[in-house]
Biopython code that builds the backbone (N, CA, C, O; Angstrom):
import numpy as np
from Bio.PDB.StructureBuilder import StructureBuilder

atoms = [
    (1, "GLY", "N", (-63.527, -44.014, -13.604)),
    (1, "GLY", "CA", (-63.586, -45.048, -14.576)),
    (1, "GLY", "C", (-62.224, -45.356, -15.176)),
    (1, "GLY", "O", (-61.173, -44.987, -14.652)),
    (2, "CYS", "N", (-62.297, -46.027, -16.261)),
    (2, "CYS", "CA", (-61.100, -46.529, -16.958)),
    (2, "CYS", "C", (-60.176, -45.398, -17.415)),
    (2, "CYS", "O", (-58.954, -45.546, -17.392)),
    (3, "GLN", "N", (-60.767, -44.251, -17.836)),
    (3, "GLN", "CA", (-59.976, -43.161, -18.394)),
    (3, "GLN", "C", (-59.040, -42.506, -17.377)),
    (3, "GLN", "O", (-58.146, -41.748, -17.753)),
    (4, "THR", "N", (-59.242, -42.793, -16.109)),
    (4, "THR", "CA", (-58.337, -42.251, -15.097)),
    (4, "THR", "C", (-56.927, -42.802, -15.296)),
    (4, "THR", "O", (-55.945, -42.093, -15.079)),
    (5, "CYS", "N", (-56.826, -44.052, -15.705)),
    (5, "CYS", "CA", (-55.521, -44.716, -15.821)),
    (5, "CYS", "C", (-55.163, -45.167, -17.231)),
    (5, "CYS", "O", (-53.996, -45.442, -17.508)),
    (6, "HIS", "N", (-56.153, -45.249, -18.133)),
    (6, "HIS", "CA", (-55.932, -45.742, -19.493)),
    (6, "HIS", "C", (-56.367, -44.695, -20.510)),
    (6, "HIS", "O", (-57.455, -44.130, -20.402)),
    (7, "SER", "N", (-55.507, -44.438, -21.506)),
    (7, "SER", "CA", (-55.871, -43.493, -22.560)),
    (7, "SER", "C", (-56.445, -44.244, -23.763)),
    (7, "SER", "O", (-56.333, -45.466, -23.858)),
    (8, "VAL", "N", (-57.054, -43.502, -24.668)),
    (8, "VAL", "CA", (-57.535, -44.075, -25.929)),
    (8, "VAL", "C", (-56.772, -43.486, -27.108)),
    (8, "VAL", "O", (-57.073, -43.798, -28.260)),
    (9, "ASP", "N", (-55.785, -42.634, -26.828)),
    (9, "ASP", "CA", (-55.036, -41.963, -27.895)),
    (9, "ASP", "C", (-53.574, -42.391, -27.983)),
    (9, "ASP", "O", (-52.799, -41.803, -28.738)),
    (10, "GLY", "N", (-53.195, -43.403, -27.223)),
    (10, "GLY", "CA", (-51.822, -43.882, -27.268)),
    (10, "GLY", "C", (-50.911, -43.279, -26.226)),
    (10, "GLY", "O", (-49.781, -43.737, -26.053)),
    (11, "SER", "N", (-51.380, -42.255, -25.523)),
    (11, "SER", "CA", (-50.527, -41.637, -24.504)),
    (11, "SER", "C", (-50.389, -42.566, -23.295)),
    (11, "SER", "O", (-51.294, -43.335, -22.973)),
    (12, "SER", "N", (-49.248, -42.471, -22.648)),
    (12, "SER", "CA", (-48.942, -43.342, -21.523)),
    (12, "SER", "C", (-49.465, -42.728, -20.227)),
    (12, "SER", "O", (-49.178, -41.575, -19.907)),
    (13, "LEU", "N", (-50.231, -43.517, -19.497)),
    (13, "LEU", "CA", (-50.728, -43.099, -18.191)),
    (13, "LEU", "C", (-50.307, -44.158, -17.178)),
    (13, "LEU", "O", (-49.294, -44.828, -17.380)),
    (14, "ILE", "N", (-51.045, -44.319, -16.117)),
    (14, "ILE", "CA", (-50.741, -45.330, -15.100)),
    (14, "ILE", "C", (-50.826, -46.733, -15.683)),
    (14, "ILE", "O", (-50.038, -47.611, -15.334)),
    (15, "GLY", "N", (-51.795, -46.935, -16.580)),
    (15, "GLY", "CA", (-51.982, -48.231, -17.239)),
    (15, "GLY", "C", (-51.779, -48.104, -18.736)),
    (15, "GLY", "O", (-51.698, -46.990, -19.254)),
    (16, "PRO", "N", (-51.697, -49.219, -19.438)),
    (16, "PRO", "CA", (-51.501, -49.194, -20.889)),
    (16, "PRO", "C", (-52.643, -48.483, -21.611)),
    (16, "PRO", "O", (-53.782, -48.477, -21.145)),
    (17, "SER", "N", (-52.320, -47.889, -22.749)),
    (17, "SER", "CA", (-53.334, -47.252, -23.577)),
    (17, "SER", "C", (-54.206, -48.323, -24.226)),
    (17, "SER", "O", (-53.746, -49.435, -24.489)),
    (18, "PHE", "N", (-55.452, -47.982, -24.480)),
    (18, "PHE", "CA", (-56.373, -48.881, -25.171)),
    (18, "PHE", "C", (-56.245, -48.764, -26.688)),
    (18, "PHE", "O", (-56.777, -49.600, -27.417)),
    (19, "LYS", "N", (-55.540, -47.729, -27.174)),
    (19, "LYS", "CA", (-55.411, -47.511, -28.614)),
    (19, "LYS", "C", (-54.660, -48.681, -29.251)),
    (19, "LYS", "O", (-53.514, -48.966, -28.902)),
    (20, "GLY", "N", (-55.329, -49.350, -30.194)),
    (20, "GLY", "CA", (-54.710, -50.452, -30.916)),
    (20, "GLY", "C", (-54.387, -51.661, -30.057)),
    (20, "GLY", "O", (-53.594, -52.513, -30.456)),
    (21, "LEU", "N", (-54.987, -51.741, -28.893)),
    (21, "LEU", "CA", (-54.658, -52.816, -27.952)),
    (21, "LEU", "C", (-55.158, -54.181, -28.422)),
    (21, "LEU", "O", (-54.421, -55.166, -28.375)),
    (22, "PHE", "N", (-56.411, -54.235, -28.874)),
    (22, "PHE", "CA", (-56.984, -55.529, -29.236)),
    (22, "PHE", "C", (-56.228, -56.134, -30.416)),
    (22, "PHE", "O", (-56.050, -55.484, -31.447)),
    (23, "GLY", "N", (-55.790, -57.365, -30.263)),
    (23, "GLY", "CA", (-55.043, -58.066, -31.299)),
    (23, "GLY", "C", (-53.548, -57.825, -31.259)),
    (23, "GLY", "O", (-52.797, -58.457, -32.002)),
    (24, "SER", "N", (-53.105, -56.912, -30.395)),
    (24, "SER", "CA", (-51.673, -56.623, -30.315)),
    (24, "SER", "C", (-50.943, -57.675, -29.491)),
    (24, "SER", "O", (-51.558, -58.417, -28.725)),
    (25, "GLU", "N", (-49.641, -57.730, -29.654)),
    (25, "GLU", "CA", (-48.779, -58.598, -28.849)),
    (25, "GLU", "C", (-48.215, -57.731, -27.725)),
    (25, "GLU", "O", (-47.668, -56.659, -27.982)),
    (26, "GLU", "N", (-48.345, -58.185, -26.502)),
    (26, "GLU", "CA", (-47.840, -57.443, -25.356)),
    (26, "GLU", "C", (-46.869, -58.304, -24.571)),
    (26, "GLU", "O", (-47.124, -59.483, -24.324)),
    (27, "GLN", "N", (-45.749, -57.702, -24.181)),
    (27, "GLN", "CA", (-44.809, -58.401, -23.316)),
    (27, "GLN", "C", (-45.249, -58.192, -21.875)),
    (27, "GLN", "O", (-45.621, -57.087, -21.480)),
    (28, "LEU", "N", (-45.202, -59.259, -21.102)),
    (28, "LEU", "CA", (-45.622, -59.212, -19.711)),
    (28, "LEU", "C", (-44.407, -59.111, -18.786)),
    (28, "LEU", "O", (-43.274, -59.358, -19.200)),
    (29, "THR", "N", (-44.660, -58.751, -17.547)),
    (29, "THR", "CA", (-43.577, -58.573, -16.586)),
    (29, "THR", "C", (-42.789, -59.852, -16.343)),
    (29, "THR", "O", (-41.630, -59.791, -15.931)),
    (30, "ASP", "N", (-43.400, -61.012, -16.590)),
    (30, "ASP", "CA", (-42.683, -62.281, -16.392)),
    (30, "ASP", "C", (-41.849, -62.674, -17.605)),
    (30, "ASP", "O", (-41.241, -63.744, -17.625)),
    (31, "GLY", "N", (-41.819, -61.795, -18.631)),
    (31, "GLY", "CA", (-41.024, -62.050, -19.829)),
    (31, "GLY", "C", (-41.780, -62.755, -20.936)),
    (31, "GLY", "O", (-41.285, -62.824, -22.061)),
    (32, "SER", "N", (-42.962, -63.280, -20.656)),
    (32, "SER", "CA", (-43.759, -63.936, -21.689)),
    (32, "SER", "C", (-44.471, -62.884, -22.543)),
    (32, "SER", "O", (-44.516, -61.704, -22.196)),
    (33, "THR", "N", (-45.018, -63.336, -23.649)),
    (33, "THR", "CA", (-45.764, -62.465, -24.558)),
    (33, "THR", "C", (-47.163, -63.030, -24.723)),
    (33, "THR", "O", (-47.361, -64.245, -24.734)),
    (34, "ILE", "N", (-48.130, -62.134, -24.850)),
    (34, "ILE", "CA", (-49.517, -62.553, -25.010)),
    (34, "ILE", "C", (-50.159, -61.744, -26.125)),
    (34, "ILE", "O", (-49.827, -60.576, -26.328)),
    (35, "THR", "N", (-51.078, -62.370, -26.844)),
    (35, "THR", "CA", (-51.891, -61.659, -27.819)),
    (35, "THR", "C", (-53.151, -61.195, -27.093)),
    (35, "THR", "O", (-53.837, -61.987, -26.448)),
    (36, "VAL", "N", (-53.438, -59.922, -27.204)),
    (36, "VAL", "CA", (-54.605, -59.359, -26.523)),
    (36, "VAL", "C", (-55.859, -59.795, -27.260)),
    (36, "VAL", "O", (-56.118, -59.360, -28.382)),
    (37, "ASP", "N", (-56.638, -60.661, -26.615)),
    (37, "ASP", "CA", (-57.900, -61.140, -27.165)),
    (37, "ASP", "C", (-58.991, -60.975, -26.106)),
    (37, "ASP", "O", (-58.749, -60.411, -25.039)),
    (38, "GLU", "N", (-60.192, -61.471, -26.410)),
    (38, "GLU", "CA", (-61.312, -61.331, -25.477)),
    (38, "GLU", "C", (-61.010, -61.976, -24.123)),
    (38, "GLU", "O", (-61.326, -61.410, -23.077)),
    (39, "ASN", "N", (-60.403, -63.149, -24.147)),
    (39, "ASN", "CA", (-60.110, -63.845, -22.887)),
    (39, "ASN", "C", (-59.126, -63.076, -22.021)),
    (39, "ASN", "O", (-59.309, -62.965, -20.808)),
    (40, "TYR", "N", (-58.069, -62.539, -22.654)),
    (40, "TYR", "CA", (-57.087, -61.758, -21.902)),
    (40, "TYR", "C", (-57.741, -60.502, -21.314)),
    (40, "TYR", "O", (-57.510, -60.169, -20.152)),
    (41, "LEU", "N", (-58.549, -59.814, -22.106)),
    (41, "LEU", "CA", (-59.207, -58.603, -21.603)),
    (41, "LEU", "C", (-60.143, -58.926, -20.441)),
    (41, "LEU", "O", (-60.154, -58.213, -19.438)),
    (42, "ARG", "N", (-60.920, -59.987, -20.570)),
    (42, "ARG", "CA", (-61.829, -60.381, -19.488)),
    (42, "ARG", "C", (-61.034, -60.692, -18.217)),
    (42, "ARG", "O", (-61.387, -60.234, -17.130)),
    (43, "GLU", "N", (-59.962, -61.471, -18.360)),
    (43, "GLU", "CA", (-59.132, -61.794, -17.193)),
    (43, "GLU", "C", (-58.527, -60.529, -16.588)),
    (43, "GLU", "O", (-58.447, -60.399, -15.366)),
    (44, "SER", "N", (-58.101, -59.598, -17.441)),
    (44, "SER", "CA", (-57.475, -58.371, -16.951)),
    (44, "SER", "C", (-58.452, -57.470, -16.203)),
    (44, "SER", "O", (-58.055, -56.730, -15.303)),
    (45, "ILE", "N", (-59.717, -57.532, -16.572)),
    (45, "ILE", "CA", (-60.740, -56.765, -15.859)),
    (45, "ILE", "C", (-61.056, -57.436, -14.523)),
    (45, "ILE", "O", (-61.142, -56.766, -13.494)),
    (46, "LEU", "N", (-61.225, -58.739, -14.541)),
    (46, "LEU", "CA", (-61.616, -59.471, -13.337)),
    (46, "LEU", "C", (-60.459, -59.665, -12.357)),
    (46, "LEU", "O", (-60.649, -59.568, -11.145)),
    (47, "ASP", "N", (-59.262, -59.939, -12.881)),
    (47, "ASP", "CA", (-58.087, -60.217, -12.050)),
    (47, "ASP", "C", (-56.864, -59.550, -12.683)),
    (47, "ASP", "O", (-56.012, -60.232, -13.253)),
    (48, "PRO", "N", (-56.775, -58.224, -12.585)),
    (48, "PRO", "CA", (-55.737, -57.496, -13.304)),
    (48, "PRO", "C", (-54.303, -57.870, -12.931)),
    (48, "PRO", "O", (-53.387, -57.611, -13.712)),
    (49, "GLY", "N", (-54.088, -58.456, -11.789)),
    (49, "GLY", "CA", (-52.750, -58.850, -11.389)),
    (49, "GLY", "C", (-52.288, -60.163, -11.982)),
    (49, "GLY", "O", (-51.137, -60.551, -11.785)),
    (50, "ALA", "N", (-53.152, -60.857, -12.703)),
    (50, "ALA", "CA", (-52.807, -62.172, -13.252)),
    (50, "ALA", "C", (-51.721, -62.087, -14.324)),
    (50, "ALA", "O", (-50.802, -62.905, -14.345)),
    (51, "LYS", "N", (-51.825, -61.106, -15.204)),
    (51, "LYS", "CA", (-50.855, -60.923, -16.297)),
    (51, "LYS", "C", (-50.643, -59.427, -16.476)),
    (51, "LYS", "O", (-51.493, -58.734, -17.036)),
    (52, "ILE", "N", (-49.513, -58.938, -16.001)),
    (52, "ILE", "CA", (-49.242, -57.501, -16.014)),
    (52, "ILE", "C", (-48.332, -57.153, -17.185)),
    (52, "ILE", "O", (-47.303, -57.796, -17.392)),
    (53, "VAL", "N", (-48.713, -56.140, -17.945)),
    (53, "VAL", "CA", (-47.912, -55.687, -19.083)),
    (53, "VAL", "C", (-46.605, -55.089, -18.557)),
    (53, "VAL", "O", (-46.597, -54.322, -17.594)),
    (54, "ALA", "N", (-45.501, -55.457, -19.214)),
    (54, "ALA", "CA", (-44.180, -54.960, -18.830)),
    (54, "ALA", "C", (-44.174, -53.428, -18.814)),
    (54, "ALA", "O", (-44.726, -52.781, -19.704)),
    (55, "GLY", "N", (-43.546, -52.872, -17.796)),
    (55, "GLY", "CA", (-43.456, -51.427, -17.669)),
    (55, "GLY", "C", (-44.541, -50.822, -16.807)),
    (55, "GLY", "O", (-44.534, -49.617, -16.554)),
    (56, "TYR", "N", (-45.477, -51.645, -16.352)),
    (56, "TYR", "CA", (-46.576, -51.154, -15.517)),
    (56, "TYR", "C", (-46.597, -51.900, -14.193)),
    (56, "TYR", "O", (-46.102, -53.023, -14.091)),
    (57, "GLN", "N", (-47.168, -51.271, -13.195)),
    (57, "GLN", "CA", (-47.273, -51.854, -11.864)),
    (57, "GLN", "C", (-48.643, -52.517, -11.681)),
    (57, "GLN", "O", (-49.589, -52.218, -12.409)),
    (58, "ASN", "N", (-48.732, -53.393, -10.728)),
    (58, "ASN", "CA", (-49.989, -54.066, -10.391)),
    (58, "ASN", "C", (-50.794, -53.165, -9.449)),
    (58, "ASN", "O", (-50.809, -53.379, -8.237)),
    (59, "VAL", "N", (-51.461, -52.160, -10.017)),
    (59, "VAL", "CA", (-52.200, -51.197, -9.193)),
    (59, "VAL", "C", (-53.709, -51.181, -9.471)),
    (59, "VAL", "O", (-54.461, -50.522, -8.753)),
    (60, "MET", "N", (-54.150, -51.896, -10.500)),
    (60, "MET", "CA", (-55.579, -51.888, -10.840)),
    (60, "MET", "C", (-56.363, -52.773, -9.875)),
    (60, "MET", "O", (-55.952, -53.888, -9.556)),
    (61, "SER", "N", (-57.488, -52.256, -9.423)),
    (61, "SER", "CA", (-58.369, -53.023, -8.547)),
    (61, "SER", "C", (-59.131, -54.054, -9.365)),
    (61, "SER", "O", (-59.549, -53.761, -10.485)),
    (62, "PRO", "N", (-59.319, -55.256, -8.828)),
    (62, "PRO", "CA", (-60.117, -56.270, -9.530)),
    (62, "PRO", "C", (-61.583, -55.852, -9.617)),
    (62, "PRO", "O", (-62.119, -55.240, -8.693)),
    (63, "TYR", "N", (-62.216, -56.183, -10.721)),
    (63, "TYR", "CA", (-63.624, -55.869, -10.904)),
    (63, "TYR", "C", (-64.511, -57.108, -10.782)),
    (63, "TYR", "O", (-65.698, -57.047, -11.103)),
    (64, "ALA", "N", (-63.958, -58.218, -10.328)),
    (64, "ALA", "CA", (-64.760, -59.427, -10.098)),
    (64, "ALA", "C", (-65.847, -59.106, -9.070)),
    (64, "ALA", "O", (-65.564, -58.581, -7.993)),
    (65, "GLY", "N", (-67.088, -59.428, -9.419)),
    (65, "GLY", "CA", (-68.210, -59.172, -8.525)),
    (65, "GLY", "C", (-68.709, -57.739, -8.560)),
    (65, "GLY", "O", (-69.714, -57.423, -7.924)),
    (66, "ARG", "N", (-68.030, -56.869, -9.287)),
    (66, "ARG", "CA", (-68.431, -55.463, -9.362)),
    (66, "ARG", "C", (-69.084, -55.118, -10.697)),
    (66, "ARG", "O", (-69.811, -54.130, -10.807)),
    (67, "LEU", "N", (-68.815, -55.947, -11.713)),
    (67, "LEU", "CA", (-69.400, -55.755, -13.034)),
    (67, "LEU", "C", (-70.107, -57.032, -13.455)),
    (67, "LEU", "O", (-69.652, -58.132, -13.142)),
    (68, "SER", "N", (-71.218, -56.884, -14.163)),
    (68, "SER", "CA", (-71.923, -58.063, -14.678)),
    (68, "SER", "C", (-71.185, -58.591, -15.910)),
    (68, "SER", "O", (-70.358, -57.892, -16.496)),
    (69, "ASP", "N", (-71.489, -59.819, -16.291)),
    (69, "ASP", "CA", (-70.908, -60.385, -17.511)),
    (69, "ASP", "C", (-71.239, -59.511, -18.719)),
    (69, "ASP", "O", (-70.394, -59.299, -19.589)),
    (70, "GLU", "N", (-72.455, -59.011, -18.769)),
    (70, "GLU", "CA", (-72.864, -58.145, -19.884)),
    (70, "GLU", "C", (-72.043, -56.860, -19.912)),
    (70, "GLU", "O", (-71.621, -56.419, -20.981)),
    (71, "GLU", "N", (-71.813, -56.257, -18.753)),
    (71, "GLU", "CA", (-71.002, -55.038, -18.701)),
    (71, "GLU", "C", (-69.571, -55.312, -19.172)),
    (71, "GLU", "O", (-68.995, -54.516, -19.914)),
    (72, "ILE", "N", (-69.009, -56.425, -18.746)),
    (72, "ILE", "CA", (-67.654, -56.781, -19.162)),
    (72, "ILE", "C", (-67.610, -57.016, -20.666)),
    (72, "ILE", "O", (-66.686, -56.554, -21.335)),
    (73, "THR", "N", (-68.589, -57.724, -21.202)),
    (73, "THR", "CA", (-68.656, -57.963, -22.643)),
    (73, "THR", "C", (-68.761, -56.645, -23.393)),
    (73, "THR", "O", (-68.109, -56.473, -24.424)),
    (74, "ASN", "N", (-69.564, -55.715, -22.900)),
    (74, "ASN", "CA", (-69.708, -54.406, -23.539)),
    (74, "ASN", "C", (-68.384, -53.634, -23.523)),
    (74, "ASN", "O", (-68.032, -52.988, -24.510)),
    (75, "ILE", "N", (-67.660, -53.697, -22.421)),
    (75, "ILE", "CA", (-66.351, -53.034, -22.339)),
    (75, "ILE", "C", (-65.398, -53.638, -23.359)),
    (75, "ILE", "O", (-64.708, -52.913, -24.075)),
    (76, "ILE", "N", (-65.360, -54.958, -23.425)),
    (76, "ILE", "CA", (-64.475, -55.641, -24.375)),
    (76, "ILE", "C", (-64.825, -55.255, -25.812)),
    (76, "ILE", "O", (-63.934, -54.973, -26.613)),
    (77, "GLU", "N", (-66.111, -55.242, -26.141)),
    (77, "GLU", "CA", (-66.530, -54.857, -27.495)),
    (77, "GLU", "C", (-66.117, -53.426, -27.808)),
    (77, "GLU", "O", (-65.724, -53.125, -28.935)),
    (78, "TYR", "N", (-66.204, -52.546, -26.822)),
    (78, "TYR", "CA", (-65.755, -51.164, -27.010)),
    (78, "TYR", "C", (-64.245, -51.121, -27.246)),
    (78, "TYR", "O", (-63.784, -50.444, -28.166)),
    (79, "LEU", "N", (-63.477, -51.830, -26.431)),
    (79, "LEU", "CA", (-62.024, -51.835, -26.571)),
    (79, "LEU", "C", (-61.591, -52.334, -27.949)),
    (79, "LEU", "O", (-60.578, -51.883, -28.483)),
    (80, "LYS", "N", (-62.341, -53.246, -28.516)),
    (80, "LYS", "CA", (-62.017, -53.783, -29.837)),
    (80, "LYS", "C", (-62.136, -52.732, -30.930)),
    (80, "LYS", "O", (-61.551, -52.896, -32.001)),
    (81, "THR", "N", (-62.879, -51.656, -30.689)),
    (81, "THR", "CA", (-63.093, -50.627, -31.699)),
    (81, "THR", "C", (-62.043, -49.527, -31.668)),
    (81, "THR", "O", (-61.984, -48.719, -32.595)),
    (82, "ILE", "N", (-61.223, -49.469, -30.644)),
    (82, "ILE", "CA", (-60.244, -48.374, -30.500)),
    (82, "ILE", "C", (-58.984, -48.723, -31.278)),
    (82, "ILE", "O", (-58.181, -49.548, -30.842)),
    (83, "GLU", "N", (-58.822, -48.101, -32.412)),
    (83, "GLU", "CA", (-57.660, -48.397, -33.277)),
    (83, "GLU", "C", (-56.665, -47.275, -33.277)),
    (83, "GLU", "O", (-55.637, -47.361, -33.948)),
]
sb = StructureBuilder()
sb.init_structure("model")
sb.init_model(0)
sb.init_chain("A")
sb.init_seg("    ")
for serial, (resi, resn, name, xyz) in enumerate(atoms, 1):
    if name == "N":
        sb.init_residue(resn, " ", resi, " ")
    sb.init_atom(name, np.array(xyz, "f"), 0.0, 1.0, " ", f" {name:<3s}", serial, name[0])
structure = sb.get_structure()
């Protein structure tokens, strides 16, 4: 699952930590900045290579067709609670 590559305590793993992620400003590999909101999280789950956070590689597998809309919404709601 997600915990293989993402932490909830701020520690750095293969992917960005989920701690304090929702609502944060993240710099992307293309030099742009994005505010982490529901749309960004949904896109990152379905097409993780679309917007990659600076300092990380494009290694996450897409979950399009593997998770239902309800499952994705539940993940996003959970991520919003990790402060």
